[in-house]
N, C-alpha and C positions, 0 to 999 in steps of 0.2 A: 324663535322661529329659525329653522335651519334651511338654507337654500342649497339645492343640488347644483353643482358646477356642470356646465355643458362640456361636450367632448374637447373643444378647443381650449377652454379654461383649464380642464384637467391636464391636457398635454403641457400647457404652459407651467402649471404648478409642479408637474413632475419633471420638467426640463431643468430646473435649478435646484441643486441639492442644498439642504440647510447649511448655514455657515460652518457649523462644527463637523460636518461630514465631508470627507475627501471626495472630490470629483474623479470618476474613473471613466476611461474610454477604452473599450475592448480590453479590459483587464489591466490597463496601465494607470497607475495612481498619479495624482496631480504632481507629486514630487517624484520624479523618476531618475534613474541613473543614466548619464550619457556615456558615450564610448570611453571616455577618459576616467570613468568611475566617479565623476563629480555629480552631486545632486543637482537637478535641473527642474525649475518650476514651469508648469504649462503656461503658455501665453493666454491672456484674457480675450482671445479673439471670439467674435460672435458669429459672423457670417461674411460671405463675399459681398462687398459693397458695390463695386462697379468694375467694368472692363473698359479700357480706353483704346480707341482705334484711330489711327491716322487715316485720312481718306482724301481722295482727289476732289470729291464734291460732297460737302456737308448736306446740301439740299437733296441730292440724289440718294445719299445713304439714309437720311431721315425717312424718305419715301420708302426705301427698301425695308428697313427694319420695322416701320409701322405697318406697312401693307402685307409683308410676307410673314413676319413673326409676331405682330400684334403689340409691339411696344408703343408707348405713349410719349409724346413730346412733353417735357416738363420745363419749367423755368430754371434758368441757371443764373448764378450771381452776376449782376451787371458789371462788377469789378473785373471780370474776366474779359480782357480787351483783345481777344483774338477770335477768329471765326470758328464757331463750334456749336454743338447742340448736346443737350442731355436728354436721354430717353430712359424710361423706367417701365418695368412690368415683371411679374413672376418673382418678386423679391430681389431683383438685381437691376443695376443701372448700366447703361452703355453710354460712354462719353465719346462723342465724335469730335475730332479735331481736324481742321482743314490743313492738309499738307501744304506748306508754303510755296514750293516750286510747282505744284500740280503734277509732279512726276509720280511714278509707281511707288507706293509704300514699300518698305523693306519686307522681305520674306513672304511676298504674296504673288500668286499667279492665278489669273482668271480662268485658265483652262486646265488646271492641274488639281486633281482630287486624290490625295494620298492620306489614308486614315492615320498614318504615323506622323503627319505634319502638325504644326501648331493649329489649334482650333478652339472654339468654344462649343460646349455641348449643352443641349436642353433636353429635359425629359418631356415626353409627350403622352397624353392619354389616348389619342386617336390618330394613329399613324396613317390610316387611310385618308382622313381629312387633310392631314398635313401634305401628303403626297398629291392629293387633288389640287391643293393650293399651289404647289410648286408647278404642276402641269399647267394650270390655268394661267399662271404668270409667265410661262415659257422659260422657267429656270431649269438649266441642266442639273441633274442630280444623279447620284449613284445610290442604289439600294443594296443593302447587305444584310444577311441574316447570319448571326452567329449561333451555331447549334452547340448547346451545352450538354455535357454527359448527363447532368442531373438538372432538372428544372426545365423551364420553358425556353424556347429559342428567343434571341434578342434581335429585334428588327432595328435597323439604323438607316437613316438617310443622310448623305453627304452632299453638300453644295457650297458654292462660294457667294459672298456678298459682292457688291459692285467693284470692290477693290481687290478681289481675289482672296480675301480671308475666308478660311473654311469654317463652316457651321455644320454641326452634327446634331441630328434629332434622333433621340433613342426612345424606344418603347418604354412605358412606365415601369417595366420590371428591371430597368437598368439604371445605375446611378451615375455612370460616366463612361467615356470612351477613350 
């Protein structure tokens, strides 16, 4: 009896090439030549695991990331003997670490939104719902639409977390910002 794979299983089975087949990414073979002419093997990376953020208040940041972006507080190893929290959702973790002196974390500004600054970006299926959430929570944000010569315009929302780290939300037709 043959069982038909569902769409998710099909994607997973297509995602990993057979052992005897070279893996390619955008036409680049697994063993590529670097600038010095030496052969270089691709690293066996799978995905982004987590982003770590220093923060003035772990508790305040947990509330921000859970209520604004829908992250979930998860257990972290009890051997970590410093104030912090781990959050997870959308296939990525956010590790929050209490800044020891309680001062401003480096390279962060609560009132500054610059799309060229350090940030983390999430794709979003419903930009209007995300914008409503920001308004409801009284979070200052900047909305920008990038008009492409070909294809659909890309909507983006820029805002800061409690410590001034920028977060970008992009419409589902964008991969990053």
